[in-house]
C-alpha positions as a printed Julia matrix, in Angstrom:
253×3 Matrix{Float64}:
   4.76    9.79    5.04
   2.05    6.88    4.8
   0.14    8.78    7.54
   0.58   12.19    6.07
  -0.33   11.04    2.25
  -3.65    9.59    4.11
  -4.47   12.46    6.08
  -5.6    14.92    2.91
  -8.07   12.31    1.81
 -10.09   12.32    4.91
  -8.58    9.44    7.05
  -8.07    9.66   10.61
  -5.29    7.14   12.42
  -5.11    6.56   16.24
  -2.42    4.8    17.96
  -1.76    3.31   21.46
   0.67    5.19   23.77
   1.93    2.13   25.15
   1.28    0.42   28.54
   4.37   -0.05   30.26
   4.4     3.31   31.78
   6.26    5.92   30.7
   9.87    4.31   30.17
   8.26    1.54   28.3
   9.77   -1.78   27.25
  11.84   -2.02   30.58
  14.27    0.57   29.77
  15.47    3.01   32.31
  14.97    6.22   30.1
  11.53    8.31   29.69
  10.81    7.2    25.78
   7.66    7.19   23.85
   5.84    4.76   21.43
   6.07    4.95   17.9
   3.82    5.61   15.78
   1.6     7.34   18.47
   4.49    9.92   18.17
   3.84   10.33   14.56
   2.61   13.83   13.86
  -0.24   12.5    11.54
  -1.27   10.14   13.77
  -3.16   11.05   17.4
  -1.89    8.86   20.13
  -4.05    7.35   22.6
  -3.29    6.99   26.36
  -4.68    5.24   29.36
  -6.94    6.02   32.23
  -8.56    4.29   34.91
 -12.32    5.24   34.92
 -15.01    4.12   37.6
 -18.68    4.08   36.78
 -21.5     5.38   39.25
 -22.64    2.21   40.07
 -19.6     0.03   39.23
 -19.73   -2.38   36.31
 -20.05   -6.02   37.02
 -19.88   -9.1    34.76
 -24.14   -9.53   35.63
 -24.5    -5.63   34.95
 -21.93   -4.62   32.27
 -23.01   -1.5    31.39
 -21.79    1.96   32.78
 -25.04    3.66   33.91
 -23.35    7.02   35.07
 -19.83    8.51   34.95
 -18.18    8.33   38.8
 -14.72    9.24   38.6
 -11.58    8.82   36.47
  -7.39    9.28   37.2
  -4.64    8.58   34.81
  -3.76    4.83   34.32
  -0.7     4.15   36.07
   0.72    2.0    33.23
  -0.21    4.2    30.63
   2.88    5.54   27.9
   3.41    9.31   27.41
   5.94   11.59   27.04
   8.12   13.76   24.62
   9.45   12.51   21.52
  13.0    12.94   20.52
  12.31   12.34   16.51
   9.64   14.78   16.12
   9.18   18.29   16.18
   5.81   19.73   17.83
   2.93   19.8    15.2
   1.31   23.03   14.71
  -2.03   21.43   16.01
  -0.29   21.04   19.49
  -0.68   24.46   21.06
  -2.44   26.07   23.78
  -4.34   24.46   26.8
  -1.07   23.78   28.84
   0.76   22.28   26.05
   4.52   22.44   27.23
   6.94   24.79   25.0
   9.17   21.95   24.43
   9.26   22.29   20.84
   8.96   18.53   20.3
   5.68   16.07   19.76
   4.15   15.41   23.08
   2.2    12.32   23.51
  -0.67   11.35   24.04
  -3.31   13.36   22.51
  -6.4    12.26   24.14
  -7.58    9.06   26.28
  -9.51    6.38   26.98
 -10.25    3.89   29.8
  -7.42    1.32   29.82
  -7.09   -0.24   33.14
  -7.82   -3.65   33.22
  -9.44   -3.69   36.42
 -12.24   -2.84   35.87
 -11.47   -2.88   32.3
 -13.77   -2.83   29.49
 -16.23   -5.68   29.0
 -16.4    -7.85   25.7
 -18.72  -10.53   25.15
 -16.7   -13.62   23.39
 -17.61  -17.35   23.28
 -20.79  -16.94   25.32
 -19.38  -15.24   28.21
 -18.59  -11.54   29.37
 -14.63  -11.13   29.83
 -12.39   -7.82   30.37
  -9.98   -6.49   28.2
  -7.74   -3.04   28.77
  -4.61   -1.29   27.6
  -4.03    1.52   25.5
  -3.9    -1.07   22.53
  -7.79   -1.41   23.38
  -8.42    2.42   23.87
  -6.78    3.29   20.04
  -9.42    1.05   18.37
 -12.23    2.54   20.69
 -10.87    5.86   19.6
 -11.41    4.43   15.62
 -14.71    4.15   16.71
 -15.54    7.71   17.86
 -13.92    8.7    14.52
 -16.67    6.16   12.64
 -19.36    7.79   14.38
 -18.06   11.29   13.6
 -17.27   10.74   10.18
 -20.95    9.31    9.54
 -22.38   12.54   11.23
 -20.46   14.65    8.8
 -21.65   12.76    5.88
 -18.98   10.12    5.03
 -16.09   12.86    4.08
 -13.94   12.05    6.72
 -11.94   14.32    9.07
  -8.48   13.91    8.17
  -5.99   14.62   10.94
  -8.21   15.7    13.81
  -5.5    17.19   16.34
  -6.43   20.85   15.57
 -10.12   20.46   16.45
  -9.24   18.33   19.83
  -7.08   20.97   20.96
  -9.33   23.83   20.43
 -11.79   21.69   22.26
  -9.65   21.2    25.2
 -11.1    22.5    28.37
 -14.61   22.42   27.22
 -17.22   19.82   27.73
 -16.23   17.69   24.83
 -13.55   15.86   27.12
 -13.24   14.96   30.8
 -10.16   16.8    31.9
  -8.21   14.14   33.96
  -6.35   15.99   36.79
  -5.0    13.09   38.93
  -2.77   10.03   38.6
   0.89    9.43   37.12
   2.45    7.25   35.01
   5.78    6.89   36.54
   7.13    9.69   34.58
   4.75   12.51   34.48
   1.33   13.54   36.59
  -1.99   14.38   35.49
  -2.99   17.97   35.69
  -5.38   20.39   34.8
  -5.51   20.92   30.86
  -3.02   18.99   28.78
  -0.63   16.91   30.13
   1.79   14.01   29.15
  -0.07   11.12   30.82
  -3.73   11.81   29.35
  -3.34   14.38   26.74
  -6.72   16.63   26.7
  -8.82   14.37   28.44
 -11.21   11.4    27.61
 -14.07   11.9    25.25
 -17.45   12.71   26.09
 -18.46   11.43   22.71
 -22.25   13.15   22.14
 -20.73   16.52   23.09
 -17.48   15.84   20.97
 -19.94   15.09   17.74
 -22.09   18.07   18.24
 -19.4    20.68   18.77
 -17.22   19.65   15.95
 -18.42   21.39   13.0
 -18.71   24.63   15.44
 -16.83   27.72   13.96
 -13.06   27.78   14.72
 -11.28   30.78   14.61
  -7.94   30.8    12.49
  -6.07   32.4     9.76
  -5.9    30.79    6.04
  -3.78   27.85    5.91
  -0.2    28.06    4.34
   0.6    27.11    0.76
   1.67   23.53    0.4
   5.3    22.6    -0.43
   7.26   20.36   -2.37
   4.39   19.46   -5.45
   5.21   16.97   -7.99
   3.38   14.8   -10.28
   4.12   11.49  -11.69
   3.02   10.84  -15.15
   1.13    7.53  -16.46
  -1.35    6.48  -18.67
  -3.62    9.31  -19.44
  -3.12   10.36  -15.59
  -0.93   11.83  -13.68
  -0.23   11.02   -9.64
   0.05   14.44   -7.83
   1.6    14.63   -4.27
   2.66   17.44   -1.96
   3.17   18.39    1.49
  -0.08   20.23    3.31
   1.28   23.82    4.79
   0.46   24.76    8.15
  -3.22   24.58    9.36
  -3.72   28.48   10.21
  -5.8    27.31   13.65
  -8.56   25.2    11.89
  -8.85   21.48   10.41
  -8.06   21.39    6.45
 -10.78   18.59    5.37
 -10.12   18.51    1.73
  -7.84   20.17   -1.27
  -8.66   21.15   -4.34
  -6.37   20.31   -7.48
  -6.17   22.02  -10.91
  -4.38   21.13  -13.79
  -3.46   22.53  -17.12
  -4.99   21.71  -20.0
  -2.19   23.24  -22.18
   1.81   23.51  -21.76
   2.46   27.07  -20.38
  -0.71   28.35  -19.77
C-alpha cells in the first residue's frame, strides 16, 4: 500500500532480489524476497561483470565493458503472493500469471566487486543489496534529466526497452534455480543498464492505449482540506507520470 501510494507522486522504488541464490534463507524451496516481489517495486538482481581491462585496487575504474553472466548467488523466481503486474509483459516474460523477480540487474558479485573508498583505502562491496541502491542512483539521474518530476513506477518503460541498447542482455549463468537467457529471465530480469542509453531513450514515444480509470476513490475530510486516495488502473502500455485531481465547489454540481 505504501509503494502504491508513492508511485503516483513520482517516487521510484528498488529492492534487492536477495543473495542466497534462488533458495533464499537456506530453504529447500524456490522462493523470492519481499519487497522485491511487490508489484509497485523494481526488483534488482545480480550479475558477475568483467571489465576490459580488469579493475584493480590501483586502477578501480572500469575502462570498458568486457563480459557479463548472472551471479550464482543472485535471487530470483516467481512470487506466490502477487499476481503479474500489467507492465510485466513481452520480451520472453513467462506466462505464469504471477509476479516474476527480478526486473533488472547490476553487478553484485563480490569478486571483482564494486570499489568504494572508505577510511583512506579502497575496498570492495557486493551483493544485490549493493545493486539496489546503485539502481536508485540511476533513477536520480533520470529524474534530473526529466526536470525533477520523477518517473513513478518505471516498470512499463523498462519492459518496453527490453532487447534494445538500453540494456545488456545477460544470457549465461544460473542462480541455482533458473538460468539466464535471451530476453527476460528469472535470474537477471531484462538485463543490466547502459545508463547513457537508458537516459536518452526514456522519453521516446511509447505505443499504448488510454489508461484505465482509477478505482476505489475516497476522500478523508479535514480542516479546510480533503485527502484523496485511489488505486491506479491499468497503464495501457505507457508509463503514467501524473494524475489530475478535480474537485467540486458545490454539492451536487
